[in-house]
N, C-alpha and C positions, 0 to 999 in steps of 0.2 A: 199606583195610578195606571190607567190605560194609556196606550200610545196615543199621542195627539193626532187626531184625524182632522182633515180640513173640512171647511163648511161644504165644499163641493162633494166630498165623500158622504157627508150626512144627507145632503140633498138627494144624491143618487139613491140612497137607501130609504128615502121617503120619510126621514125623521124631521125634516124642516118643511114648513109651508113655503110656497113660492110666491114672490112678489113680482108681477110682470112690470109694474110701474115703480120707479124708484120713490122711496120715502125720504124726503129732504128735511133737514133742520132749517127752520127759518123760511119755509115756503110762505109767500105773502097771504095775509088775510085780506080779503077784498069784499067791500060792501056791494050795494045794489048798482048794477050796471046802468039801469034805467035812470036812477037818481043822479049818477055821475054824468050821463049824457045830457040830462036836463041842465046841470050846472055848466057844462061845456057850452051848451047852446046860449046860456045867459052870458058867458064870457064873449062869445062871438057877437052877441047883440050889443054889448057895452064897448067892445073893442078895447078893453082894458086888460092887458096881459101881464103886467108886472108893475113895479113901483108902488107897493103898498095899496093894492087894490081892495075892493070891498070884501072879497072872499078871504083874503089874508087877514084883514081886520076882524072879520067874524070868527075865523078859526082862532086867532089870538085870544079873543075874549072868551071863547068857549073853553079853551085849554086853561086859561087863567082861572076861570070859574071852577073847573073840574079839580084843579089843584089848590084852590083856595088862596091864590096869590094875587097881588096887585097888578103885576105886569107879566106878559108873555111877549117876547120879541122873536118872531118867527125868522128863520134863516134858510138858506138854500140847502144846507146839510148840517149834520151834527158836528162834524169836524171844524167847519168854519165857525159854528156857534161856540165851540170850545176856544178857538183862537181869538175870537172877538171878546169873549168873556175874560180871558187871560189878559189881554191887552187893556181892556177897560178897567180892570182891577189894578193895573200898574205893576203886575208881577215881573220880576227880573231875577237875575242871579241864579239861585237854586230854588226849586219847588219840589216838595216831597209828594210822591205818588206811589201807588202799588205797582209792582211789576206784573202781577197777575191781573191783567186787564187787556182790553183791545189796544192795539198798538197806537191808535189815534190819540189816546190820552197822553202818551209820551211824546209823540210826534208834534202835537199842537204846541208843546213847549219848545222842543228842539228847533222847530221851524222858525221860532222867534228868538233864537239865540239864548234860550233859557235852559239851564241844566236840569233835566229830570233826575231826581235822587230817589232811588228805589228802596222802599221800606217793605218789610216782610208783612205777611198776613196771618190772621188767626186761622189755624187749619180747620177749625170747626165751622166758622162762618164764611170763610174765603174773603172776608173784608179786611181792610187795614187793621193791623194790631197797634193800638195807641202807644204801647211801650216801645215798639220798633220805630214808630214815628219820632218819639222823643230822642232816640239814639242817633237819628240821622240829622238832627238840627245842627247847623253851623252858623257862624256870623253872616254867611251869604244867603241864608234861607229867608225867603220873603213870603212863602205861602205853602199851603197844603191843598191837594186835590184828592178828596175821598171819592170812592166809587161805590155806588149801591149795587153790588154784584148780584146778578140773578134777580134783581128787583127787591132784594132784602136790604133794609137800611144799614148803612155803615154805622160805626159807633159815633154818632153825631155829637152827643154830649161830651164825650171824652176828647174828641178832636177839637171841638170848640174851646174847651178848657185849655188845651195845649196852645191853640192859636192865640187865645187871649193872654196867656202867660208870657208868650214870646213876641207879642206884637205882630203876628202873622195874619195874612188873609186866608180865609177858608172858603173854598167852593167845592161843588160836587159834580162829578160826571154821573148823571142820572139816566144814561142811555137805556138801561134795562128797566127803569122804575116808573114808566108812565102809568098813572093811575094807582100807584102804590102808596102805602103810608108807613110811618115809623112812630111807634108809641102813640098811635092814634091821630097823629098829625100828618097831613098829606105831604109827600115828597114835593119839593119846590120851595118849602118854607125854611130851609136850613142853610147855614153859611151866608155868604154875601149873595150868591146866586147858584142855580143848578141848571145843568145843560141836559136837554132831552134830545133823543135821536128819533127821527121819523123815517128812517131808512126802510126800504122795501121788506127787509127780513125781520124788522121789529114787530112787536105785538100790535102797535098802531103805526100806520105808515101814511105818508103823503106822496107815494111813489119814491121820492127822495126829499129829505128835508130835516129840519131840526129846529130847536128854539132854546132860548135862555129864559128861565122864569126867576123872578126876584120880587122882593118887596121894597127894594131900594129905588126911589124915584130918580135920583141923579144917575145911578148906574144904568137904569133902563133907558133914560134919555140919551146917555152917551152911546149905548149900543145901537140905538135906533139911528143915530147919526153915522156911526161907524159902518153899519151894514149898507149904507147908501153913499159912500164916498165922502161923508161928512157934510152933505148938502142940508141946508136949512132953508127951504124955499128955492125959488129960481135964482140961479147965478150967484148963490151965496154959500160958500163952503166955510164952515167954522170949526172943523175938526178933521184930523186925519182919518181916513177910512178906506174901505174896499167895497167890492160888490158881493154882498152876502145875502141879497134879498131872496125871499121865496116868491115864486111865480104863482099866478092865479090858478092855473090848472092843477098844481100840486096842492094848493089849499082846498080846491074843489074835492080832490080825492080824500083829503083829511076830513072835510065836513061829512062826506058820505060815510066814511069809516067810523066816525064818532057816533053815528046813529046806531051802529051795530056793536058798539063796544061791549055792552053787557052780555050779549049773546056769545061774543068771542071769548070773554072771560069764562062764561059757563062751560063752553066746549073745552077750553084749556084745563079748567079745574076737573072736569069729568075725566079727561085724558090722564091728568096727573094722578088722580085717585086710582084709575085702572092700572097705571104703571106701578103704583105703590103696592097694590094687591098682587099683581102678577109677578113682581120681583121679590116679594117677601119670601124668606126662607131659602133663597139661592145663596150658597156658600160664598162669602167674601164680597157680596154685593149689597150696597146700601143706596138709598135714594135721598137726596136733599129734600127737606120738608119746608113748608111755609106755615107761618103763624096765622091760624084762623081768626085771631083777634085783630089782625091788620087787613087793610085792603091789599090784595095781591092780584097780579095779572096772570100768574101761573104760566108765563111764557116759556120758561126753561124747565125741561125735565133733565135733571143733573144726576147721573149715576156715578158712584164712586166705587172703584175696584180696589178692594182691600187686600191685605197680606194673605188672608185665608182663601182667596180665590185661586183655583188650581191653574188658571191661565192668566196671561198678562193683559193689561188694558189694550196694548197695541194689537195683540192677536184677536181680541174680541172685536175691535173696530174693523180689522181686515176681514174677519169672518162675516160680520154684519154687512159689510160692503159687498161681499160675494153674494149675499142674499137680497141685494138691492135696497138695503136699509142703510142709508147714508148718514150714519151717526158720525159725530165729530169730536175730535179733541178740541177743547177750547182754551185759548190763550197759552197753549203750549208752543214753545218751551219757556215762556215768560218773556216779557219785553227786554229784559237785560241780556237775553241770549239771541236777540235779533239785531240786525244792523240798523243804525250805526253803533248801537250801545254795546254790542258784544266786543267791539274793538276799542271803543272809548273807555269803557269801564270793565276790563276783562276779569276783575276779581269781585265784581258786585255779588255774584252768586254765593260767596262765602257768608254773606249776611242775610241770605234769603232761603234758609233750609225749608221753611214751611211752604214757600212758593213752589219750590222744586218738587216737594212731596205731593202737593195737591195737583200741580200741572201734570205729573206723571200718572195720575190715577183717574182723571175725570173723563167721562163719556157723556156727551149731550145727545139725547135721543129725539127723534122726530115727534112733533106734535102740531097743533093748530087746527084750523077749521077744515082742512082737507082730510083729517083723520077722525075716527070715532073709536069707541071702546072696543069694538070687534077687531079693528086693525091693531090697536094697542095690544090686545090679547095675543094676536098673532106674533107681534114683535117680542113680547115677553116670553112667549113659548119658544121662539128661536133662541133667545138668550139662555133660557133654562136648559134646552137640549144641548147647546154648545158647551155649557159649563158642566152639566151633570154627566155628559159623555166622557169627560176627562177624569171623573172621580173613580 
């Protein structure tokens, strides 16, 4: 192999294209400015800013229709939505979750004095491994939270079977899975409920926001009470609660972005196809794929750096950053290696070999409506030059 040169060395020699503006992972997709301003004008006219306004109600109905569910309960953000769903389900004791997920999945439990028990993932799907879930069940286990990572459905059927066998509640963190399906059925219809994130970096955003979708009437009613301090009418509190409401201006952004959702999917898909073409044949590099038989949002371009790659994942990210391509490690080093879990459960990693394997190899690449296939081609050319220069 050749001596390892830096990205700067290659740039000076003209081998790499230059990006004057940084390319970000999760740069917001934004709909029509004019349509949003019109919605804001309507908000000013009504002077209805919060407390289950008409735009929140309309957004809830449209999201419920899109996912084919009975109820969508909009919230101020996805983390609060997780916390309220967990509390509404009556989870306590221990709840099994993947470690390879965003830290909010674990924090939403720990914040409520519930112990997150980390189960390993399938190294091919990056989702929970049902066999690993079974191994982590104890007499204190009350539930399972599956995660539809990268928008690809978790093993819903197997997890539901385990939950039924052991009398456990099952819910899903569907933060990545807005507009996605599993075995032909839209995400949102699985477990007791599923939690969506509408954060600015997500495929679909409301500036900041989230929701719980469910087909359970009683659960939806409880969560509607819980997001508004337990109020049922004026001066009548009938349930413990907090302030988890979505505001009207956030819902306005969501309504605008919903109108452009199909065009955003089309851009994401074209970008993903361009990445797949551009990265094919590069030693040790593979790209996570999506099932064309399912609805996908193609939000994430997930590159895995394998053993045959002549350079490490971390070196690739450092070199890409030097070229203003702000690729990301995702969910590294795993929730079990972050605080407070690293100190609370110092030996958890012994049962999570696949989690560690995947976390050490993943690179998430920029995509979204601020990019096109030409930019993607430039990014894949940089990766190709960086790796082939090492051969």
